[in-house]
N, C-alpha and C positions, 0 to 999 in steps of 0.2 A: 302569039299576039299578047300584048300587055292587057291586064285586067283594068288597070287604072293608069292614066297619065296626068301629070300636072304640067301645065303650059303657061307661057307668058309670066314666068316667075323671075325673081331676083334671088337665086339660090345661094345661100351661104353653106357650103358643103362641110366646113370644118376639116377639110382634107387639104393639107399643104400641096399635094401633087396637082390638085385642081380646085382652087378655092371657090370659084363661082361657076354657075351654069344657068341655063335658061329654062330647062325642062327636065323631067325625069319620068321613068316608066316603072311600074310595079307589076310583078307577077307573083301570085301567091302571097307569101309573107315577106318577100325580099325585093330589094331594089334591083331591077333588071338592067337599067341603063340610065345614064346621065348625059345630057348634051344640049343641042339647040332644039328649038321648036320643030324644025324640019326633020331632024334626026329622030326625034321621039315620035312625031306623027307617023313616021314610017312603020312604027311598031304597033300602031292603034288599028283595031278592027271595028266592025259595026257594033260589037257588044262592049267595047272598051268605054269605061267611064272617063270623061274628060273633065278635069277641074281647072278652071281658068283662074290663075292667081292674080290676074289683072295688074301685073307690075309690082305686086307686094312681095315681101320677104318670105322665103321658104327655108326652113332649117331642120336639122334633126330635132326630134321631140325633146321638149324640156325634161330634165331629170330633177325632181324635187328630192335633193339629197339629205334633207333633214326635216321631218315633220312628224306630228303625232296624229295619225289618221283618224282614229276613233274619237279622240278628244276634240279635234277640229270639227269633225262632222257633227258630233253631239252638241258642241258649243253653238252651232248655228241654230239650234232649237231653243237655246236659252236666251235670257236677256243680255244683250251686249251693251256695255257701258262706255265703249270708246267714244270720246268726245263729250261725255257727260261731266260737267264741272260744277261744283258748288251744291249747297243744300237744296235750293229750290228745284234745280234740274234733277237731282237724285231723288228727291221726294216724289216728284211727278212720275219719274220712270218706275220707281219701286211700287208705288201705290197702284199704278195702272197694271203693272205686271202681276201684282198680288190679286187684283180683281179678276184677271184673266185665268188665274190658276188657284181657285179657292181650295182645292183639295191637296195641294202640295204641302208636305210637312216641313220642307225647307225651300226657301226661295234662293236658288243658286244662280248667280250672275257672273258673267265673264267680262274681262277687259277693263277692270277698274284701274285708274291711274294712281300712281304713288302721290300725285299732286291733286287728288280728287277735291280736296277742300282748300287748295292753294299751294303755291310753291313752298316746299320744305315744311308743310304743315302735316303732322302725323295724324292719320285717321284713327279715331277712337270709337269704342262701342257707343259712347254717349252721342257722338255725332250721328251714327247710324240710327240710334234710337229716335232722334229727332225726325229722321226720314220715315221710319217705319218701326214702331216700338213693340207691336203686339204679335208679330209673326217672325219666326227665325229666318235670318238673312245671312248669307255668306257671299261676300264679294271676292272674286278671284282676280288677282292682279294680271295685267296684260302679259307679264313674263311667266305666270303660273308658279312663282316661287313664294309668293306671299298672299295671304287671304286676310280679310277683315270680317268680323262677326259682330252682330248686335248683342245686347245683353241677354235676351231670351234665348238666342242660339247658343251662347256660351253656357248658360244655365242648363239647358236641355242636353248639351253635349258633355256636361259634367266637368267643365274646365274653367268655370268662372273664378275659381280660387287657384288656378294654375295646374300644371301637370308636368311631370318629368318627361322629357322627350329625348330622342336620340341625338347624338353629336351632330352639330351643324343645323339643328332645328330649335325653335324656341316659341313658347307661349309668352309673349311680351307682357310683363307685369307693370301695373301702375304703382304710384307711390302709396296708395291706400291698401296694397296687398292683394288686389283683385286683378284679373286679366284686363289689359288695356283695350283689347279688341284686335290687336295685330298678331297674326299667327304665321310664323316664318317656316316655310317648307312643309312637306306633306305630313310628316309625323305630328306636327303641331295642329294642323287643321283637320286631320282625319276624323276625330270624334264628332266634329260639327258636320262634316260632309256625310257622315254615316246616318244622319237624321233623315236623309232623303228617302222618299217612298217611291221613287222612280229612277230609272237609269242607275248610274253609279258604277257600272262595270267598266266604263271607259278608263277609270283610273287604275284598273288592275294591272295593266301593262307597265304603269309607272313604278309599282312596287314589285313587279315581276312575279306576282302570285297568280294562281289559277282560281277561278271562282269556285266556291265550295258547292253551290247549288244554283242552277239556272233553270227556270221553267221553260217549257217549249215556247211560250209566248215571249218571254224575255229574250230567248235566243233568236227568235224571228225578228224582234225589235232591233237587236244588235246587228243582225245581217242587213236589215233595212238601213240602219245608220251607216254602216260601212259601205254599202252600195251607193248611198247618197254621196259619201265622201269621195268615192271613185269617180262618180259623175262630175262632181264639182272640180276635182283635179283635172280631169280630161277637158273640161271647158276652158281651161287656161293653157292648153297645149302640152300638158304633162303626159308622158308615155311611160315613165318609170318613177317610182317613189321609194325612198328608203325610210322606213318607219324607225322611230327612235325610242319607242317603248315596246315591250314584247312579252308574250307568253304563248304557249301552245294553243290556248283558247282562241286567240286572234287568228292564228294560222289555220285552225280548223274551220273557223267561220269564213275566212278568205278562200279556203279550198272549196267550201260549199258554194260560195259565190262564183268561183271559177267554173265549177261544174254546171251552174245554171247559165253560163255564158255571159255573166255580168261583170267579170273582172276586167276593167277597162285600162288599167295601168299595171305594168310589171311591178310587183310589190315584194320588198324584202323586209323581213321582220327579224329582229335580233333576239337573243337571250339576254335578259336583264339581270346582271349580277349586282344585287343591292348589298349594302354593307352588312345586312343581317344574314345573308346567305353564306353558308360555308363554301369553301373553294371546291369541295367535292361535287357541288351542284353543276360545275362546268361539264360534267358528264351529260347533263340534260341538254346543254348547248350542242354538244356533239351529236346527240340523238336527234335534235331538231334539224340539224344540218343534214343528217343522213336521210331524214324523212321528207324534207322539203328542199328540193334542188331542181325544180322545173324551170322552164323558160319564162313562166309568168309569175310564179310564186316560189320563194325560196327563203331559207335561213342559213346563216353561216357567219354570223357576227355576234360579238359580245359587246353589250352597251354597259357603261358604268358612269357614275357621277363622282367626280373628285371634290366638287364644292357646289355652292349655291350661286348667288348673284350679288353683284356689287351694291345694287340699290338697297337691298335689305340688310347688308352687312354680313352676308353668309358666304361670300367668296373668300377663298384662302389667299391671303396677301403676304408678300415678303416683308414689306415695311409698313404694314397696317393701313389704316384709313386716315386720310387727311383731316376729317372732321371728328375722328374718334381715336386719338393717339393711343397706341398700345394695344389696340384691338386688331388682331390678325385673322381671327376665326380659326377653326380647325379643319383639317381635311376629313372627308367622309371615309377614307380608307387610310390606314397607316401606310408608311412607305414599305414596310416589310410585307404587309398583306398585298398591296398593289403589285409589288415586284413579283410575288409568287403567283398572283392571278395572271399577270401579263406573260410570265414564262410558260404557265400551263396552257393558257388559251393559244399562245403562239405555237407551242409544241403540237397542239391539236390541229394546226392549220387554219385556225379561225382568225378572222379579222377582228380588230378591237377598235371601238370608238368610245371616247371618253369626253364627257362634258367637263371642260376646264376653263374657267373664266379669269380667276385671279392669277397673278404671275407666279405665286408659290404653287398653285395647283398645276399650272402648265409645266413648271419645272419638275414636279413630282411625277407627272405622267411621262415626261421625257426620260427621267431616271428609270422608270419601269420599262419603257420600250428599249432603252439601252441594255438593261439587265436581261431582257428577253433575247436580244441579239447576241449577247455574250454567252448566254446559256445554250441557245439553240442554233446559233450560226445565223448569218445574214441571209434573208430570203426576200422575195417580193411580197411582203406582208401587207403593204398599204394601210398600216394602222393610221387611225385618224385622231385628231383633236377637234372637238366641236366647240366653236365660238371664238376662242383665242382673243378675248377682249383686251387684256393687258399683258403684254409680253415683255419680259426683261430683255434688254438688248443682248445680253450674253447668251441668250437662248435662241436667237434667230438662226444662227448657223447650225445649231444642233437640230432644229426642226428639219432643215435641208439634209444634213448629213445622215440622219436616221430615216430618211425617206418618208416622213410623216406627211399625210394629206391634211391641208388646212381646210377644214369644213367650216366656212364662214357665211354669215348672213348679212348682206348689204343693208338690210332694213334695220339692223340692230344698233349701229352707232347712234348715240343720242344726237338728235338734230338732223339726221340723214333722211328720215322718213316720218314715222309717227311717234317715236319716243322722244320725250322732252330732254333738255340738257341736264336738268336737275331731277333728282339728287345725285345722279351718276357723276357728273363732273366735279362737284364739291367733295364727294366721297373719295374720288381718285386723287384730286389735288392738281393744281396747275403745273407743278414740276414733272408730273408723270403723263400728262396728256400726249406728249410726243411718242409714247409707247402704246397708245391706245389703238386697237384694231389696225395693226400695222400691215395692211394689204400690200402697199408698194414695197416696203422693205423685204417682205417675203417673196413677192414676185421677182424682184431684182436678184434674189438669190436662187431663183429657179424652182422654188417650192411649188408643188402642184396643188390646185385648188378645186373645190366643189362649192358652188354657191347654192343657197337654199333660203328658206324663210323661217323654219322652226314653227310653222303653223300648228296651233292657233296662237302662238306667242306673237306672231306678226302676220300680216296679210300674206296669203299664199300666192297672190298674183305675181308671176315672175317678172313681168314688165315694170311693175312698180319697183321691184328689187333692182332691176337693171338701171332704171332711172336713178335710184338712190346710189348705186355704185358709181355711175358716171358723173353725177353732180355733187358728190360728197365734197364738203369744204373743210379746210383746216380749222382746228379749234382756236388757234391764235396765230398772229403774224409770225412767220418764221418756222411754223410747224408744217410737216407734210400734209397734203390734202388726202392722200391715200385713195384718190379717185382712180378709176380705171377707164380705159377706152371702151367704146361701145362693143367692139369685137371681143375684147377680153371678157367683158361681162357675159356676152352671149355664149362664148366658148365655155366659160366656167359653169354656165347653167345647162349646157348640153354635153359636149365631149368631156368636160371636167367631171361631171357626175357619172357619166358612163365609165370613165377610167377608174374612178373611185370605187365603183361597184364591180370591177374586173370585167367590164362589159365592152371594152373598146374594140374587141375583135368582132362584135356583132351589132353594136349600137354606137350612137354618138357622132357618126359621120354619114354623109350622103354619098355612098360609094357602091357601085354594083357588087352584089353578093351579100351586102349587109342587110339586116332586117329593116323593113320599111316602117320605122318609127319616125314620123314626120309631122311637123306643124306648119300649116299655111297661115300666115298672119294677115291681118286686115289693113296693114300699112306697109309701106316701104320704110323699114326702120332706119335705114341709113339716110333717108331724106327728112326724118322728123327732127325738130329741135330737141336738144337733150332734155329740156324741161317738159316736153310733151311725150316722152317715151312711155310713160306710165299709162297713157291713153290707149295704146295699142293692145289688141286682144287676138286670141286665136280665132280664125275663121273656120278652119277645118283641122281636126286632129286625127291622125291615123296611127294605130298601134299594130304592128305586124301586118300592115296593109289594110286592116279593117278600120273603117271610119268609126271612131269612138265619140266624136263630137262634131257637130256642124252647126254653125251659127244660123 
């Protein structure tokens, strides 16, 4: 007898052999049968739990193929500035937050817009001083690549007069020789972030380091934050998540959470090879892979950054920036180093995923992946490029031919969801908008996709991402819209993510024998107008047959 049956559903199986069904049965951790209500009811006994989908969509569980779990969960406890615009609104938000947290040595805030004080107006320390002058403040941009600090924060961080930073990072200086307040990338804002007397360990995965000392109380706080993050993800129908920053500390915490029975999503954590780490540290990636390869928690991937972001001018570009002629930025890894890293990681059997946004960065990553294939032979590596914001047309076929996974975020194109058109569009220039986020060109070539959010850079809600993918508009007349169909978007959020994680043999489809990672939605998604898809939510989430969320 089945332990659980789901009835009266509109099941999208993601299985070409049987695309739709009405009901399914679960025994233990696996899907026992898929069929009609009558067929599945025959498998139900007195103790079987019956879930009535009430005509709503049922799918494989969503796979969040690109997120920062700790940062996202920790960020929910901080002041969120999404939607805050102008000095009066910022002053009200900061002063209320300061009153709530009188003992904080740094008021750390998330989600600040590049247009906080108006379109194409650069935020300065003096502007922040007008909002709150007497306590250190650090505002993190919504993309987490730029931060802004007020004067007292820059003074206490020791960088009011500037600081030499790593390649691709910058303490922006004003004409008077002092820091302007804008801090581009982690190495620039790290001295201010270090002023915090709480938290702070969520950033360790971004620089790939292990914490030097963590008290038992801090460790328990970190476990609590990660547990909250797991619960939050499960509430949206996620059954698997691919973390994009990593260290062994996070894996150890997640392992303890799993031991407590609170790991609600299958979680994969990479080894982060930062520019400062020697290539020999890839041995640590192999050790993490050897130690963590369970059905719910594993490691086996190397994450790298090749550049920053277009908005702050830290993305690596072939032809520079339209609003800053001659500025291309530099890659975070030389071509020689990246090739060597790709060859070694590939030789070890590890998957590689690289943040690459500018067209020059994407080309450099492709060159490295090609070097790995030539050195080691072609294999089913499923190496990934994360974001792919601006792709030179000459590289579209190479992405397909090298078997690269396009790990893209439907929420990221400016104007598609929460991100404004500027300064991104002006920085790229009108003549290159045709090459921006080229979803359709890649799909037409047969490139495989994984859709995700990059939480907390964007809202983790997959249905808002689906709506953004389906309703995306062209940037100008005659340009491709790069919109997807509803089924394409759902497929890339489910089977696409499973395939990207080498999990298609156990997840990503509703097929007898596969693991029962399933989401029951609260709407019939195919009946919803495209503009309302973002209102749909998970009603029930099951991971391995266990209910991990129920509305």
